[in-house]
PDB file of N, CA, C and O in Angstrom:
ATOM      1  N   MET A   1     -11.456   7.445  17.261  1.00  0.00           N
ATOM      2  CA  MET A   1     -11.914   6.200  17.854  1.00  0.00           C
ATOM      3  C   MET A   1     -11.229   5.046  17.139  1.00  0.00           C
ATOM      4  O   MET A   1     -11.189   5.001  15.909  1.00  0.00           O
ATOM      5  N   ASN A   2     -10.692   4.118  17.915  1.00  0.00           N
ATOM      6  CA  ASN A   2     -10.094   2.924  17.327  1.00  0.00           C
ATOM      7  C   ASN A   2     -11.040   1.739  17.507  1.00  0.00           C
ATOM      8  O   ASN A   2     -12.143   1.897  18.029  1.00  0.00           O
ATOM      9  N   LYS A   3     -10.612   0.563  17.079  1.00  0.00           N
ATOM     10  CA  LYS A   3     -11.497  -0.601  17.110  1.00  0.00           C
ATOM     11  C   LYS A   3     -11.878  -0.990  18.543  1.00  0.00           C
ATOM     12  O   LYS A   3     -13.012  -1.402  18.788  1.00  0.00           O
ATOM     13  N   THR A   4     -10.959  -0.867  19.473  1.00  0.00           N
ATOM     14  CA  THR A   4     -11.255  -1.194  20.870  1.00  0.00           C
ATOM     15  C   THR A   4     -12.319  -0.260  21.430  1.00  0.00           C
ATOM     16  O   THR A   4     -13.245  -0.708  22.107  1.00  0.00           O
ATOM     17  N   GLU A   5     -12.195   1.022  21.155  1.00  0.00           N
ATOM     18  CA  GLU A   5     -13.184   1.996  21.617  1.00  0.00           C
ATOM     19  C   GLU A   5     -14.540   1.751  20.956  1.00  0.00           C
ATOM     20  O   GLU A   5     -15.578   1.894  21.601  1.00  0.00           O
ATOM     21  N   LEU A   6     -14.535   1.383  19.676  1.00  0.00           N
ATOM     22  CA  LEU A   6     -15.772   1.066  18.973  1.00  0.00           C
ATOM     23  C   LEU A   6     -16.435  -0.162  19.597  1.00  0.00           C
ATOM     24  O   LEU A   6     -17.651  -0.191  19.789  1.00  0.00           O
ATOM     25  N   LYS A   7     -15.633  -1.165  19.907  1.00  0.00           N
ATOM     26  CA  LYS A   7     -16.140  -2.389  20.535  1.00  0.00           C
ATOM     27  C   LYS A   7     -16.797  -2.056  21.878  1.00  0.00           C
ATOM     28  O   LYS A   7     -17.879  -2.561  22.181  1.00  0.00           O
ATOM     29  N   GLU A   8     -16.154  -1.217  22.676  1.00  0.00           N
ATOM     30  CA  GLU A   8     -16.722  -0.821  23.974  1.00  0.00           C
ATOM     31  C   GLU A   8     -18.020  -0.035  23.783  1.00  0.00           C
ATOM     32  O   GLU A   8     -18.971  -0.220  24.543  1.00  0.00           O
ATOM     33  N   PHE A   9     -18.066   0.839  22.778  1.00  0.00           N
ATOM     34  CA  PHE A   9     -19.265   1.620  22.484  1.00  0.00           C
ATOM     35  C   PHE A   9     -20.434   0.704  22.109  1.00  0.00           C
ATOM     36  O   PHE A   9     -21.542   0.855  22.624  1.00  0.00           O
ATOM     37  N   VAL A  10     -20.174  -0.247  21.207  1.00  0.00           N
ATOM     38  CA  VAL A  10     -21.219  -1.175  20.754  1.00  0.00           C
ATOM     39  C   VAL A  10     -21.709  -2.032  21.921  1.00  0.00           C
ATOM     40  O   VAL A  10     -22.913  -2.245  22.067  1.00  0.00           O
ATOM     41  N   ALA A  11     -20.787  -2.526  22.750  1.00  0.00           N
ATOM     42  CA  ALA A  11     -21.175  -3.353  23.896  1.00  0.00           C
ATOM     43  C   ALA A  11     -22.044  -2.558  24.860  1.00  0.00           C
ATOM     44  O   ALA A  11     -23.045  -3.069  25.362  1.00  0.00           O
ATOM     45  N   LYS A  12     -21.669  -1.317  25.121  1.00  0.00           N
ATOM     46  CA  LYS A  12     -22.432  -0.482  26.053  1.00  0.00           C
ATOM     47  C   LYS A  12     -23.821  -0.166  25.502  1.00  0.00           C
ATOM     48  O   LYS A  12     -24.813  -0.274  26.223  1.00  0.00           O
ATOM     49  N   LYS A  13     -23.896   0.226  24.217  1.00  0.00           N
ATOM     50  CA  LYS A  13     -25.182   0.593  23.611  1.00  0.00           C
ATOM     51  C   LYS A  13     -26.120  -0.606  23.465  1.00  0.00           C
ATOM     52  O   LYS A  13     -27.335  -0.467  23.606  1.00  0.00           O
ATOM     53  N   SER A  14     -25.550  -1.790  23.180  1.00  0.00           N
ATOM     54  CA  SER A  14     -26.385  -2.973  22.948  1.00  0.00           C
ATOM     55  C   SER A  14     -26.693  -3.739  24.231  1.00  0.00           C
ATOM     56  O   SER A  14     -27.608  -4.562  24.269  1.00  0.00           O
ATOM     57  N   GLY A  15     -25.925  -3.462  25.277  1.00  0.00           N
ATOM     58  CA  GLY A  15     -26.113  -4.203  26.518  1.00  0.00           C
ATOM     59  C   GLY A  15     -25.497  -5.588  26.473  1.00  0.00           C
ATOM     60  O   GLY A  15     -25.731  -6.404  27.364  1.00  0.00           O
ATOM     61  N   GLY A  16     -24.714  -5.855  25.444  1.00  0.00           N
ATOM     62  CA  GLY A  16     -24.064  -7.158  25.286  1.00  0.00           C
ATOM     63  C   GLY A  16     -22.647  -7.141  25.831  1.00  0.00           C
ATOM     64  O   GLY A  16     -22.197  -6.154  26.413  1.00  0.00           O
ATOM     65  N   SER A  17     -21.964  -8.238  25.633  1.00  0.00           N
ATOM     66  CA  SER A  17     -20.586  -8.363  26.111  1.00  0.00           C
ATOM     67  C   SER A  17     -19.612  -7.792  25.090  1.00  0.00           C
ATOM     68  O   SER A  17     -19.970  -7.546  23.938  1.00  0.00           O
ATOM     69  N   LEU A  18     -18.376  -7.587  25.530  1.00  0.00           N
ATOM     70  CA  LEU A  18     -17.323  -7.111  24.622  1.00  0.00           C
ATOM     71  C   LEU A  18     -17.048  -8.143  23.527  1.00  0.00           C
ATOM     72  O   LEU A  18     -16.781  -7.781  22.382  1.00  0.00           O
ATOM     73  N   ALA A  19     -17.115  -9.423  23.882  1.00  0.00           N
ATOM     74  CA  ALA A  19     -16.877 -10.487  22.897  1.00  0.00           C
ATOM     75  C   ALA A  19     -17.946 -10.474  21.809  1.00  0.00           C
ATOM     76  O   ALA A  19     -17.629 -10.634  20.631  1.00  0.00           O
ATOM     77  N   GLU A  20     -19.205 -10.286  22.189  1.00  0.00           N
ATOM     78  CA  GLU A  20     -20.283 -10.212  21.194  1.00  0.00           C
ATOM     79  C   GLU A  20     -20.090  -9.000  20.293  1.00  0.00           C
ATOM     80  O   GLU A  20     -20.237  -9.097  19.074  1.00  0.00           O
ATOM     81  N   ALA A  21     -19.762  -7.859  20.894  1.00  0.00           N
ATOM     82  CA  ALA A  21     -19.564  -6.636  20.122  1.00  0.00           C
ATOM     83  C   ALA A  21     -18.441  -6.811  19.115  1.00  0.00           C
ATOM     84  O   ALA A  21     -18.565  -6.399  17.962  1.00  0.00           O
ATOM     85  N   GLU A  22     -17.337  -7.426  19.551  1.00  0.00           N
ATOM     86  CA  GLU A  22     -16.214  -7.652  18.642  1.00  0.00           C
ATOM     87  C   GLU A  22     -16.610  -8.587  17.508  1.00  0.00           C
ATOM     88  O   GLU A  22     -16.225  -8.367  16.359  1.00  0.00           O
ATOM     89  N   ARG A  23     -17.371  -9.621  17.819  1.00  0.00           N
ATOM     90  CA  ARG A  23     -17.824 -10.569  16.786  1.00  0.00           C
ATOM     91  C   ARG A  23     -18.692  -9.865  15.754  1.00  0.00           C
ATOM     92  O   ARG A  23     -18.531 -10.101  14.557  1.00  0.00           O
ATOM     93  N   TYR A  24     -19.617  -8.998  16.194  1.00  0.00           N
ATOM     94  CA  TYR A  24     -20.482  -8.264  15.277  1.00  0.00           C
ATOM     95  C   TYR A  24     -19.689  -7.292  14.410  1.00  0.00           C
ATOM     96  O   TYR A  24     -19.921  -7.201  13.204  1.00  0.00           O
ATOM     97  N   ILE A  25     -18.773  -6.581  15.010  1.00  0.00           N
ATOM     98  CA  ILE A  25     -17.944  -5.633  14.248  1.00  0.00           C
ATOM     99  C   ILE A  25     -17.132  -6.374  13.203  1.00  0.00           C
ATOM    100  O   ILE A  25     -17.054  -5.939  12.054  1.00  0.00           O
ATOM    101  N   ASN A  26     -16.525  -7.494  13.589  1.00  0.00           N
ATOM    102  CA  ASN A  26     -15.734  -8.288  12.637  1.00  0.00           C
ATOM    103  C   ASN A  26     -16.598  -8.821  11.498  1.00  0.00           C
ATOM    104  O   ASN A  26     -16.150  -8.862  10.352  1.00  0.00           O
ATOM    105  N   LEU A  27     -17.826  -9.230  11.799  1.00  0.00           N
ATOM    106  CA  LEU A  27     -18.731  -9.712  10.750  1.00  0.00           C
ATOM    107  C   LEU A  27     -19.096  -8.593   9.770  1.00  0.00           C
ATOM    108  O   LEU A  27     -19.141  -8.810   8.559  1.00  0.00           O
ATOM    109  N   ILE A  28     -19.354  -7.411  10.297  1.00  0.00           N
ATOM    110  CA  ILE A  28     -19.680  -6.271   9.427  1.00  0.00           C
ATOM    111  C   ILE A  28     -18.493  -5.935   8.532  1.00  0.00           C
ATOM    112  O   ILE A  28     -18.657  -5.734   7.329  1.00  0.00           O
ATOM    113  N   LEU A  29     -17.302  -5.875   9.114  1.00  0.00           N
ATOM    114  CA  LEU A  29     -16.111  -5.565   8.316  1.00  0.00           C
ATOM    115  C   LEU A  29     -15.845  -6.645   7.266  1.00  0.00           C
ATOM    116  O   LEU A  29     -15.452  -6.338   6.141  1.00  0.00           O
ATOM    117  N   GLU A  30     -16.058  -7.903   7.634  1.00  0.00           N
ATOM    118  CA  GLU A  30     -15.889  -9.014   6.695  1.00  0.00           C
ATOM    119  C   GLU A  30     -16.897  -8.905   5.548  1.00  0.00           C
ATOM    120  O   GLU A  30     -16.561  -9.171   4.394  1.00  0.00           O
ATOM    121  N   GLY A  31     -18.125  -8.515   5.869  1.00  0.00           N
ATOM    122  CA  GLY A  31     -19.149  -8.341   4.842  1.00  0.00           C
ATOM    123  C   GLY A  31     -18.807  -7.215   3.882  1.00  0.00           C
ATOM    124  O   GLY A  31     -18.992  -7.350   2.673  1.00  0.00           O
ATOM    125  N   ILE A  32     -18.311  -6.109   4.411  1.00  0.00           N
ATOM    126  CA  ILE A  32     -17.907  -4.985   3.556  1.00  0.00           C
ATOM    127  C   ILE A  32     -16.756  -5.410   2.651  1.00  0.00           C
ATOM    128  O   ILE A  32     -16.767  -5.133   1.452  1.00  0.00           O
ATOM    129  N   GLU A  33     -15.765  -6.085   3.231  1.00  0.00           N
ATOM    130  CA  GLU A  33     -14.615  -6.557   2.450  1.00  0.00           C
ATOM    131  C   GLU A  33     -15.052  -7.500   1.335  1.00  0.00           C
ATOM    132  O   GLU A  33     -14.610  -7.368   0.194  1.00  0.00           O
ATOM    133  N   SER A  34     -15.917  -8.447   1.665  1.00  0.00           N
ATOM    134  CA  SER A  34     -16.407  -9.412   0.693  1.00  0.00           C
ATOM    135  C   SER A  34     -17.200  -8.720  -0.419  1.00  0.00           C
ATOM    136  O   SER A  34     -17.036  -9.039  -1.597  1.00  0.00           O
ATOM    137  N   GLY A  35     -18.059  -7.774  -0.037  1.00  0.00           N
ATOM    138  CA  GLY A  35     -18.872  -7.056  -1.020  1.00  0.00           C
ATOM    139  C   GLY A  35     -18.043  -6.226  -1.979  1.00  0.00           C
ATOM    140  O   GLY A  35     -18.311  -6.204  -3.180  1.00  0.00           O
ATOM    141  N   VAL A  36     -17.036  -5.543  -1.455  1.00  0.00           N
ATOM    142  CA  VAL A  36     -16.172  -4.725  -2.315  1.00  0.00           C
ATOM    143  C   VAL A  36     -15.374  -5.628  -3.246  1.00  0.00           C
ATOM    144  O   VAL A  36     -15.209  -5.323  -4.427  1.00  0.00           O
ATOM    145  N   LYS A  37     -14.881  -6.738  -2.711  1.00  0.00           N
ATOM    146  CA  LYS A  37     -14.100  -7.674  -3.526  1.00  0.00           C
ATOM    147  C   LYS A  37     -14.950  -8.270  -4.644  1.00  0.00           C
ATOM    148  O   LYS A  37     -14.497  -8.376  -5.784  1.00  0.00           O
ATOM    149  N   LYS A  38     -16.207  -8.668  -4.312  1.00  0.00           N
ATOM    150  CA  LYS A  38     -17.071  -9.351  -5.259  1.00  0.00           C
ATOM    151  C   LYS A  38     -17.718  -8.401  -6.272  1.00  0.00           C
ATOM    152  O   LYS A  38     -17.630  -8.634  -7.477  1.00  0.00           O
ATOM    153  N   SER A  39     -18.362  -7.337  -5.796  1.00  0.00           N
ATOM    154  CA  SER A  39     -19.144  -6.498  -6.703  1.00  0.00           C
ATOM    155  C   SER A  39     -18.517  -5.137  -6.976  1.00  0.00           C
ATOM    156  O   SER A  39     -19.002  -4.397  -7.833  1.00  0.00           O
ATOM    157  N   GLY A  40     -17.451  -4.797  -6.266  1.00  0.00           N
ATOM    158  CA  GLY A  40     -16.779  -3.523  -6.536  1.00  0.00           C
ATOM    159  C   GLY A  40     -17.237  -2.380  -5.654  1.00  0.00           C
ATOM    160  O   GLY A  40     -16.556  -1.357  -5.578  1.00  0.00           O
ATOM    161  N   SER A  41     -18.382  -2.523  -4.980  1.00  0.00           N
ATOM    162  CA  SER A  41     -18.803  -1.454  -4.076  1.00  0.00           C
ATOM    163  C   SER A  41     -19.811  -1.969  -3.057  1.00  0.00           C
ATOM    164  O   SER A  41     -20.520  -2.947  -3.291  1.00  0.00           O
ATOM    165  N   VAL A  42     -19.853  -1.281  -1.919  1.00  0.00           N
ATOM    166  CA  VAL A  42     -20.839  -1.550  -0.872  1.00  0.00           C
ATOM    167  C   VAL A  42     -21.408  -0.198  -0.475  1.00  0.00           C
ATOM    168  O   VAL A  42     -20.664   0.706  -0.093  1.00  0.00           O
ATOM    169  N   THR A  43     -22.723  -0.057  -0.564  1.00  0.00           N
ATOM    170  CA  THR A  43     -23.385   1.194  -0.206  1.00  0.00           C
ATOM    171  C   THR A  43     -24.239   0.992   1.034  1.00  0.00           C
ATOM    172  O   THR A  43     -25.110   0.124   1.072  1.00  0.00           O
ATOM    173  N   LEU A  44     -23.978   1.800   2.036  1.00  0.00           N
ATOM    174  CA  LEU A  44     -24.780   1.825   3.255  1.00  0.00           C
ATOM    175  C   LEU A  44     -25.515   3.161   3.212  1.00  0.00           C
ATOM    176  O   LEU A  44     -24.941   4.203   3.530  1.00  0.00           O
ATOM    177  N   VAL A  45     -26.790   3.127   2.817  1.00  0.00           N
ATOM    178  CA  VAL A  45     -27.567   4.337   2.563  1.00  0.00           C
ATOM    179  C   VAL A  45     -27.507   5.275   3.771  1.00  0.00           C
ATOM    180  O   VAL A  45     -27.766   4.872   4.905  1.00  0.00           O
ATOM    181  N   GLY A  46     -27.163   6.521   3.500  1.00  0.00           N
ATOM    182  CA  GLY A  46     -27.048   7.530   4.540  1.00  0.00           C
ATOM    183  C   GLY A  46     -25.669   7.586   5.166  1.00  0.00           C
ATOM    184  O   GLY A  46     -25.230   8.655   5.591  1.00  0.00           O
ATOM    185  N   PHE A  47     -24.968   6.443   5.232  1.00  0.00           N
ATOM    186  CA  PHE A  47     -23.641   6.401   5.847  1.00  0.00           C
ATOM    187  C   PHE A  47     -22.556   6.653   4.815  1.00  0.00           C
ATOM    188  O   PHE A  47     -21.719   7.537   4.999  1.00  0.00           O
ATOM    189  N   GLY A  48     -22.560   5.881   3.724  1.00  0.00           N
ATOM    190  CA  GLY A  48     -21.547   6.080   2.700  1.00  0.00           C
ATOM    191  C   GLY A  48     -21.360   4.870   1.814  1.00  0.00           C
ATOM    192  O   GLY A  48     -22.053   3.861   1.943  1.00  0.00           O
ATOM    193  N   THR A  49     -20.393   4.998   0.901  1.00  0.00           N
ATOM    194  CA  THR A  49     -20.107   3.955  -0.070  1.00  0.00           C
ATOM    195  C   THR A  49     -18.621   3.628  -0.077  1.00  0.00           C
ATOM    196  O   THR A  49     -17.772   4.517  -0.140  1.00  0.00           O
ATOM    197  N   PHE A  50     -18.324   2.325  -0.011  1.00  0.00           N
ATOM    198  CA  PHE A  50     -16.967   1.827  -0.169  1.00  0.00           C
ATOM    199  C   PHE A  50     -16.868   1.347  -1.613  1.00  0.00           C
ATOM    200  O   PHE A  50     -17.668   0.511  -2.035  1.00  0.00           O
ATOM    201  N   LYS A  51     -15.905   1.857  -2.379  1.00  0.00           N
ATOM    202  CA  LYS A  51     -15.825   1.532  -3.797  1.00  0.00           C
ATOM    203  C   LYS A  51     -14.392   1.168  -4.175  1.00  0.00           C
ATOM    204  O   LYS A  51     -13.440   1.860  -3.814  1.00  0.00           O
ATOM    205  N   LYS A  52     -14.262   0.051  -4.918  1.00  0.00           N
ATOM    206  CA  LYS A  52     -12.958  -0.381  -5.403  1.00  0.00           C
ATOM    207  C   LYS A  52     -12.601   0.414  -6.650  1.00  0.00           C
ATOM    208  O   LYS A  52     -13.415   0.533  -7.566  1.00  0.00           O
ATOM    209  N   THR A  53     -11.396   0.954  -6.690  1.00  0.00           N
ATOM    210  CA  THR A  53     -10.911   1.688  -7.856  1.00  0.00           C
ATOM    211  C   THR A  53      -9.539   1.137  -8.240  1.00  0.00           C
ATOM    212  O   THR A  53      -8.889   0.453  -7.449  1.00  0.00           O
ATOM    213  N   ARG A  54      -9.120   1.436  -9.434  1.00  0.00           N
ATOM    214  CA  ARG A  54      -7.816   0.973  -9.934  1.00  0.00           C
ATOM    215  C   ARG A  54      -6.873   2.165 -10.008  1.00  0.00           C
ATOM    216  O   ARG A  54      -7.182   3.177 -10.637  1.00  0.00           O
ATOM    217  N   ARG A  55      -5.737   2.034  -9.369  1.00  0.00           N
ATOM    218  CA  ARG A  55      -4.711   3.072  -9.438  1.00  0.00           C
ATOM    219  C   ARG A  55      -3.702   2.657 -10.497  1.00  0.00           C
ATOM    220  O   ARG A  55      -3.159   1.553 -10.444  1.00  0.00           O
ATOM    221  N   ALA A  56      -3.452   3.531 -11.451  1.00  0.00           N
ATOM    222  CA  ALA A  56      -2.556   3.223 -12.569  1.00  0.00           C
ATOM    223  C   ALA A  56      -1.098   3.154 -12.104  1.00  0.00           C
ATOM    224  O   ALA A  56      -0.727   3.722 -11.077  1.00  0.00           O
ATOM    225  N   ALA A  57      -0.296   2.451 -12.880  1.00  0.00           N
ATOM    226  CA  ALA A  57       1.144   2.417 -12.618  1.00  0.00           C
ATOM    227  C   ALA A  57       1.691   3.825 -12.837  1.00  0.00           C
ATOM    228  O   ALA A  57       1.180   4.585 -13.659  1.00  0.00           O
ATOM    229  N   ARG A  58       2.729   4.152 -12.094  1.00  0.00           N
ATOM    230  CA  ARG A  58       3.297   5.493 -12.226  1.00  0.00           C
ATOM    231  C   ARG A  58       4.759   5.489 -11.804  1.00  0.00           C
ATOM    232  O   ARG A  58       5.255   4.524 -11.222  1.00  0.00           O
ATOM    233  N   LYS A  59       5.427   6.575 -12.108  1.00  0.00           N
ATOM    234  CA  LYS A  59       6.816   6.731 -11.700  1.00  0.00           C
ATOM    235  C   LYS A  59       6.861   7.500 -10.384  1.00  0.00           C
ATOM    236  O   LYS A  59       6.063   8.406 -10.145  1.00  0.00           O
ATOM    237  N   GLY A  60       7.795   7.122  -9.554  1.00  0.00           N
ATOM    238  CA  GLY A  60       7.981   7.795  -8.275  1.00  0.00           C
ATOM    239  C   GLY A  60       9.458   7.982  -8.017  1.00  0.00           C
ATOM    240  O   GLY A  60      10.292   7.653  -8.860  1.00  0.00           O
ATOM    241  N   ARG A  61       9.780   8.510  -6.851  1.00  0.00           N
ATOM    242  CA  ARG A  61      11.174   8.716  -6.475  1.00  0.00           C
ATOM    243  C   ARG A  61      11.437   8.108  -5.111  1.00  0.00           C
ATOM    244  O   ARG A  61      10.623   8.217  -4.195  1.00  0.00           O
ATOM    245  N   ASN A  62      12.587   7.468  -4.996  1.00  0.00           N
ATOM    246  CA  ASN A  62      13.051   6.974  -3.713  1.00  0.00           C
ATOM    247  C   ASN A  62      13.490   8.208  -2.927  1.00  0.00           C
ATOM    248  O   ASN A  62      14.421   8.895  -3.347  1.00  0.00           O
ATOM    249  N   PRO A  63      12.845   8.507  -1.795  1.00  0.00           N
ATOM    250  CA  PRO A  63      13.173   9.729  -1.069  1.00  0.00           C
ATOM    251  C   PRO A  63      14.598   9.746  -0.504  1.00  0.00           C
ATOM    252  O   PRO A  63      15.168  10.813  -0.276  1.00  0.00           O
ATOM    253  N   ARG A  64      15.151   8.586  -0.285  1.00  0.00           N
ATOM    254  CA  ARG A  64      16.495   8.507   0.279  1.00  0.00           C
ATOM    255  C   ARG A  64      17.570   8.790  -0.757  1.00  0.00           C
ATOM    256  O   ARG A  64      18.523   9.525  -0.498  1.00  0.00           O
ATOM    257  N   THR A  65      17.398   8.184  -1.959  1.00  0.00           N
ATOM    258  CA  THR A  65      18.452   8.300  -2.977  1.00  0.00           C
ATOM    259  C   THR A  65      18.089   9.243  -4.115  1.00  0.00           C
ATOM    260  O   THR A  65      18.962   9.682  -4.863  1.00  0.00           O
ATOM    261  N   GLY A  66      16.805   9.557  -4.247  1.00  0.00           N
ATOM    262  CA  GLY A  66      16.364  10.391  -5.361  1.00  0.00           C
ATOM    263  C   GLY A  66      16.214   9.609  -6.656  1.00  0.00           C
ATOM    264  O   GLY A  66      15.850  10.173  -7.688  1.00  0.00           O
ATOM    265  N   GLU A  67      16.495   8.303  -6.605  1.00  0.00           N
ATOM    266  CA  GLU A  67      16.413   7.457  -7.793  1.00  0.00           C
ATOM    267  C   GLU A  67      14.954   7.288  -8.217  1.00  0.00           C
ATOM    268  O   GLU A  67      14.065   7.123  -7.381  1.00  0.00           O
ATOM    269  N   GLU A  68      14.727   7.333  -9.535  1.00  0.00           N
ATOM    270  CA  GLU A  68      13.380   7.145 -10.064  1.00  0.00           C
ATOM    271  C   GLU A  68      13.028   5.665 -10.003  1.00  0.00           C
ATOM    272  O   GLU A  68      13.841   4.812 -10.358  1.00  0.00           O
ATOM    273  N   ILE A  69      11.797   5.360  -9.544  1.00  0.00           N
ATOM    274  CA  ILE A  69      11.345   3.974  -9.457  1.00  0.00           C
ATOM    275  C   ILE A  69       9.982   3.854 -10.119  1.00  0.00           C
ATOM    276  O   ILE A  69       9.261   4.840 -10.270  1.00  0.00           O
ATOM    277  N   GLN A  70       9.639   2.633 -10.512  1.00  0.00           N
ATOM    278  CA  GLN A  70       8.340   2.356 -11.111  1.00  0.00           C
ATOM    279  C   GLN A  70       7.425   1.788 -10.035  1.00  0.00           C
ATOM    280  O   GLN A  70       7.771   0.800  -9.388  1.00  0.00           O
ATOM    281  N   ILE A  71       6.262   2.402  -9.837  1.00  0.00           N
ATOM    282  CA  ILE A  71       5.276   1.921  -8.873  1.00  0.00           C
ATOM    283  C   ILE A  71       4.202   1.172  -9.648  1.00  0.00           C
ATOM    284  O   ILE A  71       3.624   1.707 -10.593  1.00  0.00           O
ATOM    285  N   LYS A  72       3.932  -0.081  -9.243  1.00  0.00           N
ATOM    286  CA  LYS A  72       2.979  -0.935  -9.957  1.00  0.00           C
ATOM    287  C   LYS A  72       1.540  -0.439  -9.800  1.00  0.00           C
ATOM    288  O   LYS A  72       1.205   0.248  -8.835  1.00  0.00           O
ATOM    289  N   ALA A  73       0.704  -0.801 -10.768  1.00  0.00           N
ATOM    290  CA  ALA A  73      -0.735  -0.540 -10.679  1.00  0.00           C
ATOM    291  C   ALA A  73      -1.303  -1.383  -9.541  1.00  0.00           C
ATOM    292  O   ALA A  73      -0.787  -2.461  -9.247  1.00  0.00           O
ATOM    293  N   ALA A  74      -2.362  -0.894  -8.904  1.00  0.00           N
ATOM    294  CA  ALA A  74      -2.949  -1.616  -7.780  1.00  0.00           C
ATOM    295  C   ALA A  74      -4.405  -1.221  -7.592  1.00  0.00           C
ATOM    296  O   ALA A  74      -4.827  -0.139  -8.000  1.00  0.00           O
ATOM    297  N   ASN A  75      -5.167  -2.113  -6.968  1.00  0.00           N
ATOM    298  CA  ASN A  75      -6.530  -1.783  -6.564  1.00  0.00           C
ATOM    299  C   ASN A  75      -6.472  -1.046  -5.238  1.00  0.00           C
ATOM    300  O   ASN A  75      -5.590  -1.295  -4.415  1.00  0.00           O
ATOM    301  N   GLN A  76      -7.415  -0.138  -5.036  1.00  0.00           N
ATOM    302  CA  GLN A  76      -7.533   0.548  -3.758  1.00  0.00           C
ATOM    303  C   GLN A  76      -9.002   0.761  -3.460  1.00  0.00           C
ATOM    304  O   GLN A  76      -9.842   0.651  -4.354  1.00  0.00           O
ATOM    305  N   VAL A  77      -9.316   1.062  -2.218  1.00  0.00           N
ATOM    306  CA  VAL A  77     -10.701   1.290  -1.817  1.00  0.00           C
ATOM    307  C   VAL A  77     -10.852   2.753  -1.426  1.00  0.00           C
ATOM    308  O   VAL A  77     -10.051   3.294  -0.664  1.00  0.00           O
ATOM    309  N   LYS A  78     -11.894   3.382  -1.961  1.00  0.00           N
ATOM    310  CA  LYS A  78     -12.207   4.759  -1.612  1.00  0.00           C
ATOM    311  C   LYS A  78     -13.547   4.779  -0.895  1.00  0.00           C
ATOM    312  O   LYS A  78     -14.435   3.979  -1.190  1.00  0.00           O
ATOM    313  N   PHE A  79     -13.684   5.700   0.048  1.00  0.00           N
ATOM    314  CA  PHE A  79     -14.922   5.838   0.800  1.00  0.00           C
ATOM    315  C   PHE A  79     -15.501   7.218   0.527  1.00  0.00           C
ATOM    316  O   PHE A  79     -14.800   8.226   0.618  1.00  0.00           O
ATOM    317  N   SER A  80     -16.780   7.253   0.192  1.00  0.00           N
ATOM    318  CA  SER A  80     -17.506   8.519   0.015  1.00  0.00           C
ATOM    319  C   SER A  80     -18.581   8.582   1.090  1.00  0.00           C
ATOM    320  O   SER A  80     -19.430   7.695   1.178  1.00  0.00           O
ATOM    321  N   ALA A  81     -18.546   9.618   1.897  1.00  0.00           N
ATOM    322  CA  ALA A  81     -19.500   9.754   2.986  1.00  0.00           C
ATOM    323  C   ALA A  81     -20.894  10.048   2.449  1.00  0.00           C
ATOM    324  O   ALA A  81     -21.050  10.775   1.468  1.00  0.00           O
ATOM    325  N   GLY A  82     -21.908   9.476   3.100  1.00  0.00           N
ATOM    326  CA  GLY A  82     -23.302   9.715   2.745  1.00  0.00           C
ATOM    327  C   GLY A  82     -23.834  10.960   3.438  1.00  0.00           C
ATOM    328  O   GLY A  82     -23.147  11.568   4.259  1.00  0.00           O
ATOM    329  N   SER A  83     -25.054  11.331   3.106  1.00  0.00           N
ATOM    330  CA  SER A  83     -25.625  12.573   3.598  1.00  0.00           C
ATOM    331  C   SER A  83     -25.795  12.603   5.118  1.00  0.00           C
ATOM    332  O   SER A  83     -25.510  13.626   5.741  1.00  0.00           O
ATOM    333  N   LYS A  84     -26.251  11.511   5.725  1.00  0.00           N
ATOM    334  CA  LYS A  84     -26.429  11.488   7.189  1.00  0.00           C
ATOM    335  C   LYS A  84     -25.098  11.675   7.911  1.00  0.00           C
ATOM    336  O   LYS A  84     -25.020  12.412   8.895  1.00  0.00           O
ATOM    337  N   LEU A  85     -24.051  11.010   7.424  1.00  0.00           N
ATOM    338  CA  LEU A  85     -22.740  11.133   8.045  1.00  0.00           C
ATOM    339  C   LEU A  85     -22.193  12.547   7.884  1.00  0.00           C
ATOM    340  O   LEU A  85     -21.637  13.115   8.824  1.00  0.00           O
ATOM    341  N   LYS A  86     -22.354  13.111   6.690  1.00  0.00           N
ATOM    342  CA  LYS A  86     -21.907  14.501   6.452  1.00  0.00           C
ATOM    343  C   LYS A  86     -22.625  15.467   7.381  1.00  0.00           C
ATOM    344  O   LYS A  86     -22.003  16.356   7.963  1.00  0.00           O
ATOM    345  N   ASP A  87     -23.938  15.293   7.520  1.00  0.00           N
ATOM    346  CA  ASP A  87     -24.727  16.170   8.398  1.00  0.00           C
ATOM    347  C   ASP A  87     -24.291  16.025   9.857  1.00  0.00           C
ATOM    348  O   ASP A  87     -24.204  17.016  10.581  1.00  0.00           O
ATOM    349  N   ALA A  88     -24.018  14.796  10.287  1.00  0.00           N
ATOM    350  CA  ALA A  88     -23.601  14.553  11.678  1.00  0.00           C
ATOM    351  C   ALA A  88     -22.268  15.209  11.990  1.00  0.00           C
ATOM    352  O   ALA A  88     -22.060  15.710  13.095  1.00  0.00           O
ATOM    353  N   VAL A  89     -21.365  15.207  11.017  1.00  0.00           N
ATOM    354  CA  VAL A  89     -20.036  15.780  11.220  1.00  0.00           C
ATOM    355  C   VAL A  89     -20.090  17.308  11.179  1.00  0.00           C
ATOM    356  O   VAL A  89     -19.340  17.982  11.885  1.00  0.00           O
ATOM    357  N   ASN A  90     -20.973  17.840  10.355  1.00  0.00           N
ATOM    358  CA  ASN A  90     -21.089  19.292  10.244  1.00  0.00           C
ATOM    359  C   ASN A  90     -22.152  19.760  11.176  1.00  0.00           C
ATOM    360  O   ASN A  90     -22.424  20.959  11.250  1.00  0.00           O
TER     361      ASN A  90
END
């Protein structure tokens, strides 16, 4: 499912318009982004947790030339599924 399909699903289930559904989805995503940026994690009980982690600098290889390159350290977001989501998928 992509964002357009999610928007259509939310609009159909809520009885609202596609524009309202898109606005709500964007607000939820903005809230998750803000929460992870500010506090390092967002937990939606039963659904899962979005958590900011730090990836260390490391050496890599340019696949085209085989030359060794240095990859900078960076923040990344990891998602851990909650029990309800795991049960729904299994």
